[in-house]
C-alpha positions as CSV (number, residue, x, y, z in Angstrom):
1,X,129.1,103.8,90.7
2,X,131.3,104.1,93.9
3,X,128.7,102.7,96.0
4,X,128.1,99.8,93.6
5,X,131.8,98.9,92.9
6,X,132.1,98.8,96.6
7,X,129.2,96.4,96.8
8,X,130.9,94.3,94.2
9,X,127.7,94.9,92.0
10,X,129.7,96.5,89.0
11,X,131.3,93.6,87.4
12,X,129.0,93.1,84.6
13,X,128.4,94.9,81.7
14,X,124.6,94.2,81.2
15,X,122.4,96.2,83.5
16,X,120.0,92.8,83.8
17,X,123.1,90.8,83.8
18,X,123.2,89.4,87.8
19,X,126.1,89.9,89.8
20,X,128.4,87.2,90.8
21,X,126.8,84.6,93.6
22,X,123.3,86.0,92.7
23,X,121.0,83.6,90.8
24,X,117.5,84.1,89.3
25,X,114.5,82.0,90.1
26,X,111.0,81.4,89.9
27,X,107.9,80.9,92.2
28,X,105.0,78.5,91.1
29,X,102.8,81.0,90.6
30,X,105.0,83.2,88.2
31,X,107.1,85.9,90.1
32,X,110.9,86.2,89.6
33,X,112.9,86.4,92.7
34,X,117.2,86.8,93.2
35,X,119.0,83.9,95.5
36,X,122.4,85.6,96.9
37,X,124.6,82.4,97.6
38,X,126.8,84.3,99.4
39,X,125.1,85.8,102.1
40,X,122.1,83.1,101.7
41,X,118.9,85.4,101.2
42,X,116.6,85.9,98.6
43,X,114.7,89.2,97.8
44,X,111.9,90.2,95.1
45,X,114.0,93.5,93.7
46,X,116.6,92.9,91.0
47,X,120.2,93.5,93.1
48,X,121.2,95.9,90.4
49,X,118.1,97.8,89.0
50,X,116.1,97.2,91.6
51,X,113.1,96.4,89.6
52,X,110.6,93.4,90.2
53,X,109.7,91.2,87.5
54,X,107.2,88.6,86.8
55,X,106.7,86.0,84.1
56,X,104.6,86.6,81.2
57,X,102.6,83.6,79.9
58,X,102.3,79.8,80.0
59,X,105.5,77.6,79.4
60,X,106.4,77.2,75.4
61,X,104.6,74.3,73.8
62,X,106.1,70.8,74.8
63,X,107.3,72.1,78.1
64,X,106.3,70.8,82.0
65,X,107.0,72.0,85.2
66,X,108.0,69.2,87.8
67,X,109.5,68.8,91.5
68,X,112.7,67.0,92.3
69,X,113.2,65.0,95.8
70,X,114.0,68.7,97.3
71,X,111.1,70.4,96.4
72,X,113.1,72.2,94.0
73,X,111.4,73.3,90.5
74,X,112.9,72.1,87.5
75,X,111.5,72.1,83.6
76,X,111.1,69.3,81.1
77,X,111.4,69.9,77.1
78,X,110.0,66.8,75.8
79,X,110.5,67.6,72.4
80,X,114.1,68.1,72.5
81,X,114.1,65.6,75.4
82,X,116.1,67.8,78.1
83,X,115.7,69.0,81.4
84,X,116.7,72.5,83.2
85,X,116.2,74.3,86.3
86,X,115.9,77.2,84.6
87,X,112.7,78.3,83.7
88,X,112.2,79.2,80.0
89,X,110.0,82.0,80.5
90,X,112.9,84.1,81.8
91,X,113.8,85.7,78.7
92,X,110.3,87.3,78.8
93,X,109.7,88.8,82.2
94,X,108.0,92.0,82.4
95,X,108.5,94.7,84.6
96,X,106.5,94.9,87.9
97,X,106.9,97.8,90.4
98,X,103.4,98.7,92.3
99,X,103.4,101.2,94.8
100,X,104.2,99.8,98.0
101,X,101.2,99.8,100.0
102,X,101.1,100.3,103.6
103,X,100.3,98.1,106.0
104,X,96.9,99.0,106.6
105,X,96.3,99.0,102.5
106,X,98.0,95.9,102.2
107,X,95.3,93.4,103.1
108,X,91.4,94.3,102.9
109,X,88.0,92.6,102.5
110,X,88.7,91.3,99.1
111,X,92.2,89.8,100.4
112,X,92.3,86.1,99.8
113,X,94.7,83.4,101.2
114,X,96.3,82.7,98.1
115,X,97.3,86.2,97.9
116,X,98.7,85.8,101.6
117,X,101.0,83.3,100.9
118,X,102.0,85.1,97.3
119,X,105.6,84.0,96.5
120,X,106.3,81.8,99.5
121,X,107.6,78.7,98.9
122,X,106.6,75.9,101.4
123,X,108.2,72.8,100.4
124,X,109.5,70.8,102.9
125,X,107.1,72.1,105.5
126,X,104.7,70.2,107.3
127,X,101.5,71.6,108.3
128,X,98.2,70.0,110.3
129,X,94.6,72.1,110.0
130,X,92.0,70.9,112.3
131,X,88.4,70.9,111.0
132,X,89.8,71.6,107.2
133,X,87.3,69.8,105.3
134,X,85.3,73.3,104.8
135,X,85.1,76.6,105.5
136,X,88.1,78.5,106.1
137,X,90.0,75.4,107.6
138,X,89.6,74.1,103.8
139,X,90.9,77.1,102.5
140,X,94.1,77.1,104.7
141,X,94.9,73.6,103.8
142,X,94.3,74.2,99.9
143,X,96.8,77.2,100.0
144,X,99.4,75.8,102.3
145,X,99.2,72.3,99.9
146,X,99.5,74.9,96.6
147,X,102.5,76.7,98.0
148,X,104.3,73.4,98.2
149,X,103.7,72.6,101.9
150,X,102.9,68.9,102.9
151,X,99.0,69.5,104.5
152,X,97.1,66.7,106.9
153,X,93.8,67.8,107.3
154,X,92.5,66.2,110.8
155,X,88.9,65.8,110.6
156,X,86.3,63.9,112.4
157,X,84.3,63.1,109.0
158,X,86.6,61.3,107.0
159,X,84.3,61.1,104.1
160,X,84.0,64.7,103.7
161,X,87.8,64.6,104.4
162,X,88.8,62.8,101.8
163,X,86.5,64.7,99.4
164,X,88.4,67.8,100.5
165,X,91.6,66.0,99.5
166,X,90.4,65.2,96.1
167,X,89.4,68.9,95.4
168,X,92.9,70.1,96.3
169,X,94.7,67.6,94.2
170,X,91.9,68.1,91.2
171,X,93.7,71.7,91.4
172,X,97.1,70.7,91.3
173,X,97.7,66.8,90.9
174,X,101.2,66.9,92.5
175,X,99.9,68.3,96.2
176,X,101.2,66.2,99.0
177,X,98.1,66.3,100.9
178,X,96.2,63.7,103.4
179,X,93.7,63.1,105.8
180,X,93.6,61.8,108.9
181,X,91.1,60.9,111.6
182,X,90.7,63.2,114.8
183,X,87.5,63.9,116.8
184,X,88.3,66.6,119.3
185,X,85.2,65.6,121.1
186,X,86.9,62.1,122.1
187,X,90.0,62.4,124.0
188,X,91.4,58.9,122.9
189,X,91.1,60.1,119.2
190,X,93.4,63.0,119.9
191,X,95.8,60.6,121.6
192,X,95.4,57.9,118.8
193,X,95.7,60.8,116.1
194,X,99.1,62.5,117.8
195,X,100.5,58.7,117.8
196,X,99.8,57.9,114.2
197,X,101.2,61.5,113.2
198,X,104.4,60.6,115.4
199,X,104.6,57.5,113.8
200,X,105.1,59.0,110.4
201,X,108.9,60.4,111.7
202,X,107.9,63.9,109.9
203,X,108.5,67.2,111.0
204,X,105.5,69.9,112.4
205,X,106.0,73.5,111.4
206,X,102.5,74.8,111.7
207,X,99.5,73.5,113.7
208,X,96.6,75.1,112.7
209,X,93.9,74.7,115.5
210,X,90.8,75.7,113.6
211,X,88.1,73.2,114.3
212,X,85.2,74.2,116.6
213,X,81.5,74.1,116.9
214,X,78.7,76.7,117.6
215,X,75.1,77.0,118.9
216,X,75.0,73.2,119.9
217,X,72.0,72.1,122.2
218,X,74.0,71.2,125.8
219,X,75.3,67.5,125.9
220,X,78.3,65.6,127.1
221,X,81.0,64.1,125.5
222,X,82.2,60.4,126.0
223,X,84.8,62.1,128.8
224,X,81.8,63.4,130.6
225,X,82.9,67.4,129.5
226,X,80.2,69.8,127.9
227,X,80.9,69.7,124.1
228,X,81.5,73.1,123.1
229,X,84.6,73.4,125.6
230,X,85.9,69.8,124.9
231,X,86.2,70.3,121.1
232,X,86.7,74.4,121.0
233,X,89.5,74.4,123.9
234,X,90.2,71.3,125.3
235,X,90.5,68.9,122.5
236,X,93.2,71.3,121.1
237,X,94.6,72.0,124.3
238,X,95.3,68.3,124.7
239,X,96.6,67.9,120.9
240,X,99.1,70.6,121.3
241,X,100.5,68.9,124.3
242,X,101.1,65.6,122.5
243,X,102.8,67.2,119.4
244,X,104.8,69.8,121.9
245,X,107.8,67.6,121.4
246,X,107.8,67.4,117.5
247,X,106.9,70.9,117.2
248,X,110.4,72.0,119.1
249,X,112.0,69.5,117.4
250,X,110.9,71.2,114.4
251,X,111.8,75.0,115.1
252,X,111.2,77.5,114.0
253,X,107.5,76.2,114.2
254,X,104.5,78.2,114.8
255,X,100.8,77.1,116.5
256,X,97.8,79.3,115.3
257,X,94.6,79.2,117.6
258,X,91.7,80.2,115.6
259,X,89.8,82.2,118.4
260,X,86.7,84.9,118.2
261,X,86.0,88.4,118.8
262,X,83.0,87.4,120.6
263,X,85.4,86.2,123.2
264,X,84.8,89.9,125.0
265,X,81.4,88.9,125.5
266,X,81.9,86.8,128.7
267,X,83.8,85.8,131.7
268,X,85.5,82.8,133.6
269,X,85.1,84.6,136.8
270,X,82.6,84.2,139.6
271,X,80.9,87.6,140.9
272,X,84.0,87.6,143.9
273,X,86.3,87.9,141.1
274,X,87.6,84.1,141.3
275,X,88.1,81.3,138.7
276,X,85.0,79.8,138.3
277,X,85.8,76.3,137.1
278,X,82.1,75.4,136.7
279,X,81.6,78.1,133.9
280,X,84.0,76.2,131.8
281,X,82.0,72.8,131.2
282,X,78.8,73.8,132.8
283,X,75.8,72.2,134.1
284,X,72.7,71.7,131.8
285,X,70.7,74.1,133.9
286,X,73.4,76.6,133.5
287,X,74.3,76.4,129.8
288,X,73.6,79.2,127.3
289,X,75.1,78.0,123.9
290,X,76.3,81.6,122.7
291,X,78.1,81.9,126.4
292,X,79.5,78.4,126.3
293,X,80.9,79.5,122.7
294,X,82.4,82.9,124.1
295,X,84.0,81.5,126.7
296,X,85.6,78.6,125.0
297,X,87.3,81.3,122.7
298,X,88.4,83.2,125.4
299,X,90.0,80.2,126.7
300,X,91.7,79.7,123.3
301,X,93.5,83.2,123.8
302,X,94.6,82.5,127.1
303,X,96.2,79.1,126.1
304,X,97.7,80.5,123.1
305,X,99.5,83.4,125.2
306,X,100.8,80.8,128.0
307,X,101.9,78.7,125.3
308,X,103.4,81.4,123.5
309,X,105.2,82.2,127.1
310,X,106.6,78.7,127.6
311,X,108.0,77.6,124.1
312,X,108.8,80.6,122.4
313,X,112.6,80.2,123.8
314,X,112.4,76.9,122.2
315,X,111.6,78.5,119.0
316,X,107.5,77.7,118.7
317,X,105.5,80.5,118.6
318,X,101.8,80.8,119.0
319,X,99.4,83.3,118.0
320,X,95.4,83.6,118.5
321,X,93.6,84.8,115.3
322,X,90.1,86.3,114.8
323,X,88.7,85.3,111.4
324,X,86.3,88.1,110.6
325,X,83.1,88.8,111.0
326,X,81.6,88.6,107.4
327,X,83.2,85.4,106.8
328,X,80.3,82.8,105.6
329,X,81.2,79.3,106.8
330,X,79.4,76.4,108.0
331,X,79.7,76.9,111.7
332,X,76.3,77.8,112.1
333,X,75.1,74.2,111.3
334,X,74.7,73.3,114.7
335,X,71.1,75.4,115.3
336,X,68.5,76.2,112.5
337,X,68.0,79.5,113.5
338,X,71.9,80.4,113.2
339,X,71.5,78.9,109.8
340,X,68.5,81.0,108.7
341,X,70.5,84.5,110.1
342,X,73.7,83.6,108.3
343,X,72.0,82.7,105.0
344,X,70.2,85.8,105.0
345,X,73.3,87.7,105.9
346,X,75.2,85.8,103.0
347,X,74.7,88.5,100.2
348,X,76.5,90.7,102.4
349,X,79.5,88.5,103.8
350,X,83.1,88.0,101.8
351,X,83.7,85.2,99.9
352,X,86.8,83.1,100.4
353,X,87.7,82.7,96.5
354,X,88.9,85.7,94.5
355,X,89.7,86.4,90.8
356,X,91.5,89.3,91.5
357,X,95.3,88.7,90.4
358,X,97.8,88.4,93.3
359,X,100.8,90.7,93.8
360,X,103.9,89.7,95.7
361,X,104.6,90.9,99.2
362,X,107.4,89.5,100.4
363,X,110.4,87.3,99.0
364,X,110.2,83.1,99.3
365,X,111.8,82.7,102.4
366,X,111.6,79.3,104.4
367,X,111.0,80.6,107.7
368,X,108.3,82.3,109.0
369,X,108.5,86.0,109.8
370,X,106.2,87.5,112.8
371,X,103.9,89.9,111.0
372,X,100.1,89.4,111.0
373,X,100.3,87.5,107.6
374,X,103.1,85.0,108.3
375,X,101.3,84.1,111.4
376,X,98.8,82.2,109.8
377,X,97.2,81.1,106.9
378,X,93.7,82.5,107.2
379,X,94.1,85.7,105.1
380,X,91.0,87.1,106.8
381,X,92.3,86.8,110.1
382,X,93.7,89.3,112.4
383,X,96.1,88.9,115.3
384,X,94.4,88.9,118.5
385,X,97.3,89.6,120.4
386,X,100.7,90.1,119.3
387,X,102.0,86.8,121.5
388,X,105.5,88.5,121.6
389,X,105.1,89.3,125.1
390,X,102.6,89.6,127.6
391,X,102.8,93.2,128.1
392,X,99.2,93.5,126.8
393,X,97.8,92.0,129.9
394,X,97.5,93.2,133.3
395,X,98.7,91.1,136.4
396,X,94.9,89.6,136.7
397,X,94.7,88.4,133.2
398,X,98.4,87.0,133.3
399,X,97.3,85.0,136.7
400,X,94.2,83.5,134.7
401,X,96.1,82.8,131.7
402,X,98.0,80.2,134.1
403,X,95.4,79.3,135.8
404,X,93.9,77.8,133.0
405,X,96.8,75.9,131.8
406,X,96.7,74.3,135.2
407,X,92.7,73.6,134.8
408,X,93.3,72.3,131.5
409,X,96.1,69.9,132.5
410,X,94.1,68.8,135.8
411,X,90.6,67.8,133.4
412,X,93.2,65.8,131.0
413,X,95.0,64.0,133.8
414,X,91.5,63.5,135.8
415,X,90.3,61.5,132.8
416,X,92.8,59.2,132.4
417,X,94.1,58.3,135.6
């Protein structure tokens, strides 16, 4: 009791009554959390009992949940014609005290995107996801949108992008989601997207560089570069450069670059160990689709690490992630052989939707943490690098990282000068 008295938690008579300065709130998906207005923090556990609670059942008949202009939830009683910020179901909460899992156990092959962001409120946050009209990109965009973020689907095919927007709105009609044109195979399209985004005069808190192509036959883009290299790496590199000032103004912000474990099965050096520029955008005679994809994914990682080194002092972090080896998506659409192989493997791959009930992991704070699950919305992804420093790279790799940055800038300047 002395400790409680010292902490100011023994001023109330009821065990469940909150101490002064505390408020009980609920998330959109029914979990109860507690806000301390004095210390400006939130937590799942009741400040006195240490218990976790969740809401049981739906809203009473005649009640509806709304969101005000500040992104805060309130409740409308249509029968008695009144509104309140207090969830009427708080009187019927039930205890929920699951055994805290270890980090290794927390997420596994059954984890879904909705579970990763469980309990987080992204109201007021702006998220851009490239290639978001299908696959992992769509699940990422949908999950952010269903947790209150303003999500922009940056896609080449606007018909499919608008269909994706409709699907998200079908799950929650108040989701803030829209589609914008972005063709990474055309650098002028990247320019136009950046200009159109900046014209909105909004912040940018999360940029997910997800779009990619795989197993394409050799071809050159309108900019004269091999397509896989430009779409998977250079287009995203240019996009981040154009939006860098917005990201810094929006700090804390985060860039997530979706790479692949296949980056390990290639090299961008020649036989003497020097960086070979021709391997990044090879000629038709030197082209092999799988190697081109692997090299582009290696470029993703090197770029993400260098980006983090440069921008983290300004509040912008960058992470490269691996989306998982057993994830079924439409990435194989470039060649019928891969389509056949992926189809045969589909019974053994992971679905991106699960019926398992979610459980809260962290309080709904409004800033991004640095653990793996806060670094990206691809819940099936795992960080390839911690991106907190360069200690994981040897000196040769660090030189490659910085050289690649100069190379990418050189490609871009050459095309527009």
